C-alpha positions as CSV (number, residue, x, y, z in Angstrom):
1,M,-0.1,0.2,0.1
2,S,1.4,3.3,-1.1
3,S,1.5,6.3,1.2
4,T,1.5,8.7,-1.7
5,R,-1.3,9.8,-4.0
6,T,-1.5,7.9,-7.4
7,S,-3.5,7.9,-10.3
8,N,-4.9,4.5,-9.5
9,P,-8.8,5.0,-9.0
10,M,-8.7,1.9,-6.8
11,F,-7.1,4.1,-4.0
12,V,-8.4,7.5,-3.1
13,G,-6.9,9.8,-0.4
14,E,-4.1,9.7,1.7
15,P,-3.5,7.1,4.4
16,D,-2.9,8.3,8.0
17,W,0.2,6.2,8.9
18,S,0.0,7.6,12.6
19,Q,-3.0,5.3,13.0
20,G,-1.9,2.4,11.0
21,G,1.1,-0.3,11.2
22,A,3.4,-1.8,8.7
23,V,1.8,-3.7,5.9
24,A,3.4,-6.5,4.0
25,P,3.3,-6.5,0.2
26,G,0.4,-8.4,-1.1
27,I,0.8,-12.3,-1.1
28,V,-0.9,-14.5,-3.7
29,N,-1.5,-18.0,-2.7
30,P,0.6,-20.5,-4.9
31,A,-2.8,-22.5,-5.2
32,E,-4.8,-19.6,-6.7
33,T,-6.6,-21.8,-9.3
34,G,-8.2,-25.3,-9.3
35,F,-10.9,-26.6,-7.2
36,V,-8.7,-27.3,-4.0
37,R,-6.4,-24.5,-2.9
38,P,-4.5,-25.2,0.4
39,V,-3.3,-21.9,1.9
40,D,0.6,-21.7,2.3
41,L,0.7,-19.9,5.6
42,S,4.7,-20.2,5.6
43,L,4.5,-17.1,3.2
44,A,3.2,-14.9,6.1
45,P,5.5,-12.6,7.9
46,D,5.4,-12.8,11.7
47,D,5.8,-9.2,12.4
48,M,3.2,-7.3,10.5
49,F,0.0,-7.3,8.9
50,F,-0.3,-9.5,5.8
51,A,-3.1,-10.4,3.3
52,I,-2.9,-13.7,1.2
53,Q,-5.1,-13.5,-1.7
54,L,-7.1,-16.8,-2.2
55,H,-9.7,-15.7,-5.0
56,L,-10.4,-12.6,-7.0
57,S,-13.5,-11.9,-9.4
58,S,-16.0,-9.3,-10.0
59,E,-18.3,-11.1,-7.9
60,V,-16.3,-12.0,-4.7
61,M,-12.8,-11.5,-3.1
62,L,-11.6,-14.0,-0.7
63,T,-8.6,-13.1,1.4
64,L,-6.8,-14.7,4.4
65,C,-5.4,-11.9,6.6
66,G,-3.5,-11.8,9.8
67,N,-1.5,-9.6,12.1
68,A,1.4,-9.9,14.6
69,P,0.9,-9.6,18.3
70,G,0.4,-6.0,19.3
71,R,0.4,-4.7,15.9
72,L,-1.7,-2.1,14.2
73,G,-3.5,-3.0,10.8
74,P,-3.7,-0.7,7.8
75,P,-4.6,2.9,8.4
76,P,-8.2,3.9,8.7
77,H,-10.1,3.1,5.6
78,S,-13.4,2.2,3.9
79,H,-14.3,0.2,0.7
80,G,-16.8,0.6,-2.0
81,M,-17.9,-3.0,-1.3
82,D,-19.5,-4.9,1.6
83,Q,-16.8,-6.6,3.7
84,F,-17.0,-9.3,6.3
85,F,-14.2,-10.3,8.9
86,Y,-14.5,-14.0,10.1
87,V,-11.9,-14.4,13.0
88,L,-10.1,-17.8,12.8
89,E,-7.7,-17.5,15.6
90,G,-6.2,-14.9,17.9
91,T,-7.9,-11.6,18.9
92,M,-8.8,-8.5,17.0
93,E,-9.9,-5.0,18.2
94,L,-12.1,-3.5,15.6
95,R,-13.1,0.0,15.6
96,L,-16.4,0.8,13.9
97,G,-17.9,4.4,14.3
98,Q,-17.4,5.3,17.9
99,E,-17.7,1.5,19.1
100,T,-14.7,-0.7,19.7
101,H,-15.3,-4.4,19.5
102,I,-13.2,-7.2,20.7
103,L,-13.5,-10.3,18.2
104,N,-12.1,-13.6,19.1
105,A,-12.2,-17.0,17.2
106,G,-15.9,-17.5,15.8
107,S,-16.4,-13.9,15.8
108,V,-17.8,-12.1,12.6
109,A,-18.0,-8.5,11.7
110,H,-20.1,-7.0,8.8
111,I,-18.6,-3.7,7.4
112,P,-21.2,-2.2,4.8
113,A,-19.6,-0.4,1.7
114,G,-18.3,3.2,2.6
115,T,-18.0,2.3,6.6
116,P,-14.7,3.5,8.0
117,H,-12.9,1.2,10.1
118,K,-9.4,0.2,11.5
119,H,-8.3,-2.8,13.6
120,R,-5.3,-4.1,15.4
121,N,-4.2,-7.2,17.2
122,P,-4.2,-6.5,21.0
123,G,-3.4,-10.0,22.1
124,T,-0.1,-12.0,22.4
125,E,-0.6,-14.5,19.7
126,R,-1.0,-14.3,16.1
127,E,-4.4,-13.0,14.7
128,L,-6.0,-14.7,11.7
129,H,-9.2,-13.8,9.9
130,L,-10.9,-14.6,6.6
131,E,-11.8,-11.4,4.6
132,V,-15.1,-11.7,2.3
133,I,-15.7,-8.7,0.1
134,A,-18.7,-8.7,-2.3
135,P,-19.1,-7.6,-4.9
136,G,-15.4,-8.1,-5.8
137,M,-13.1,-6.0,-8.0
138,G,-14.9,-4.2,-10.9
139,I,-14.7,-1.1,-13.1
140,G,-15.5,1.9,-11.2
141,R,-15.4,0.4,-7.7
142,T,-13.1,2.0,-5.2
143,F,-11.2,-0.7,-3.3
144,M,-9.9,1.3,-0.6
145,E,-10.7,5.1,0.4
146,W,-8.5,6.3,3.2
147,A,-10.6,7.6,6.1
148,G,-10.1,10.6,8.3
149,D,-10.2,11.3,11.9
150,P,-12.3,8.2,13.7
151,G,-13.6,10.8,16.2
152,T,-15.9,11.8,13.4
153,W,-17.0,8.4,12.1
154,A,-20.6,7.9,12.1
155,P,-22.2,4.8,13.2
156,G,-22.0,1.7,10.8
157,G,-21.3,-2.0,10.8
158,S,-22.0,-4.8,13.3
159,V,-20.4,-7.7,15.1
160,A,-21.8,-11.1,16.1
161,H,-20.3,-13.8,18.3
162,L,-20.9,-17.3,17.2
163,R,-22.0,-19.9,19.7
164,P,-22.1,-23.2,18.0
165,D,-23.9,-24.9,21.1
166,E,-26.9,-22.6,20.4
167,W,-27.1,-23.4,16.6
168,P,-30.2,-25.3,15.5
169,E,-29.6,-28.9,14.3
170,S,-30.2,-28.8,10.4
171,Q,-29.8,-32.7,10.3
172,P,-28.6,-35.3,12.5
173,G,-25.0,-34.6,13.7
174,T,-24.8,-31.1,11.9
175,R,-25.5,-27.5,13.3
176,G,-25.4,-24.5,11.3
177,H,-25.9,-20.9,11.3
178,F,-26.5,-18.2,8.4
179,L,-24.1,-15.2,8.6
180,S,-26.1,-13.5,5.7
181,E,-29.2,-14.7,3.7
182,P,-30.8,-12.1,1.3
183,S,-34.1,-13.7,0.8
184,G,-35.0,-13.4,4.5
185,K,-36.2,-17.0,4.8
186,F,-33.7,-18.1,7.4
187,D,-32.6,-16.1,10.4
188,A,-29.2,-14.6,9.6
189,A,-26.6,-12.6,11.9
190,F,-26.5,-10.0,9.2
191,P,-30.0,-9.8,7.5
192,D,-29.0,-6.3,5.9
193,S,-26.5,-7.9,3.7
194,N,-27.6,-8.6,0.1
195,E,-24.5,-9.3,-1.9
196,L,-23.9,-13.0,-1.0
197,M,-25.3,-16.0,1.2
198,W,-23.0,-17.7,3.5
199,F,-23.2,-19.9,6.6
200,V,-21.1,-21.9,8.9
201,L,-21.6,-25.7,9.3
202,K,-20.3,-28.1,12.0
203,S,-20.5,-31.6,11.6
204,Q,-19.8,-34.8,13.5
205,P,-18.2,-37.6,11.2
206,G,-20.3,-40.9,11.2
207,V,-23.4,-39.1,12.2
208,A,-23.8,-36.2,9.5
209,R,-25.0,-37.7,6.3
210,G,-23.3,-35.0,4.1
211,M,-24.5,-34.0,0.6
212,G,-24.5,-36.5,-2.5
213,L,-23.4,-35.3,-6.0
214,H,-25.3,-32.2,-7.1
215,V,-24.8,-28.9,-9.0
216,H,-25.7,-25.2,-8.5
217,E,-26.2,-22.4,-11.0
218,F,-24.2,-20.1,-8.8
219,H,-20.7,-20.0,-7.4
220,Q,-19.9,-21.9,-4.1
221,F,-16.8,-21.8,-2.1
222,Y,-15.9,-23.8,1.1
223,Y,-13.3,-22.8,3.5
224,V,-12.4,-25.4,6.2
225,T,-11.7,-24.4,9.8
226,E,-11.4,-27.4,11.5
227,G,-11.3,-31.3,11.1
228,T,-11.5,-32.9,7.5
229,L,-14.0,-32.4,4.8
230,G,-14.4,-35.1,2.3
231,V,-15.1,-33.5,-1.2
232,E,-16.0,-35.1,-4.3
233,I,-15.8,-33.1,-7.4
234,G,-16.9,-35.1,-10.4
235,F,-15.0,-38.3,-10.3
236,E,-12.2,-36.9,-8.0
237,H,-12.2,-37.4,-4.0
238,H,-10.2,-34.8,-2.0
239,E,-9.7,-34.7,1.9
240,V,-9.7,-31.1,2.9
241,G,-8.3,-30.1,6.1
242,P,-8.1,-26.4,7.8
243,H,-6.8,-23.5,6.0
244,T,-8.0,-24.8,2.6
245,L,-10.3,-23.1,0.1
246,V,-12.4,-25.4,-2.1
247,A,-13.9,-23.4,-5.3
248,I,-16.7,-24.8,-7.3
249,P,-18.1,-22.9,-10.3
250,P,-21.6,-23.3,-11.4
251,G,-22.5,-26.5,-12.9
252,V,-19.7,-28.4,-11.6
253,P,-20.9,-31.8,-9.9
254,H,-19.8,-31.8,-6.2
255,G,-20.7,-33.4,-2.9
256,N,-19.1,-33.2,0.6
257,G,-19.4,-34.7,4.1
258,A,-17.3,-34.7,7.4
259,I,-14.9,-37.5,7.7
260,G,-12.1,-38.4,9.9
261,T,-12.5,-38.6,13.7
262,E,-12.8,-35.0,14.7
263,T,-15.6,-32.4,14.4
264,E,-15.5,-30.8,11.1
265,T,-16.4,-27.0,10.6
266,H,-16.5,-25.0,7.4
267,L,-17.7,-21.8,5.8
268,T,-20.0,-22.1,2.8
269,I,-20.0,-19.0,0.5
270,N,-22.7,-18.6,-2.3
271,V,-22.4,-15.8,-5.0
272,P,-24.6,-14.5,-6.6
273,P,-27.1,-15.4,-3.7
274,P,-29.3,-18.4,-4.6
275,R,-33.0,-18.2,-4.9
276,W,-34.7,-19.9,-2.1
277,Q,-38.2,-19.8,-4.1
278,T,-37.4,-23.2,-5.5
279,S,-39.8,-25.5,-7.3
280,P,-39.4,-29.1,-9.0
281,E,-38.7,-27.3,-12.3
282,N,-36.2,-24.9,-10.6
283,P,-34.4,-26.6,-7.4
284,W,-31.7,-24.9,-5.6
285,D,-29.5,-28.4,-5.5
286,V,-29.7,-30.2,-8.8
287,P,-28.9,-34.0,-8.0
288,V,-26.7,-35.7,-10.6
289,T,-25.5,-39.2,-11.4
290,L,-22.0,-39.7,-13.3
291,E,-21.3,-42.7,-15.3
292,R,-17.9,-43.9,-16.4
293,R,-17.5,-44.7,-20.1
294,E,-15.1,-47.2,-21.2
295,R,-13.1,-46.1,-24.1
């Protein structure tokens, strides 16, 4: 991030480095394409804020970010798109408007487009969070606008602290919670978010039945946070562990289920948000059967 004004319309204004810490150059995860993309955390510096780009499109950006203990994040800023933080480990102190929130593992923040914010790691351990920005990069969208004095910020944004033991059981062995769900059919932590649907699922191997092969008309991503998720993509089987992104384009046959011996948890992100007003002629999940043909 440059501290000088440039002609790049993606960045607007001047950053206030007195309120920001050192920021590592952008990192692109080596497994940036393909269905299964394990994150190479060895690329992350251990003394400053960093961002590892996992997926970048006009519809959504997925980035694994983190910060060293006691360090400030980037200078105060806002985005031209909606942003979410999902804390994976450690502690984040997040300033939104005149409120300061403490987020721990399992906490989620919704930062609507144009909302100034800043954050830091107040703890003694590394902080990691998944950033979800929707819509993603596109012509005319300002990625980052440097914000002014936090003492002048208007209210905006919200935080939720997830409690898995209180989640409803969607099927035997699986509990889940919607983070955003634009149709309003399900109770979501952030009902005002309209750019994507995403939820978190926690499953017990050997109890939860999982999903057989099916296709969607939208893009779907999984990010595994604990345990092992078995993922079928076409005829391929993958065993996906923590800090791995699975990217499934529309129309690609896939299925999944918890495997192994430990509880499995993953985020599911759908863009654009699917229609819940389904019918036999237009289902949300379309089951498929694959057959191998001998050559």
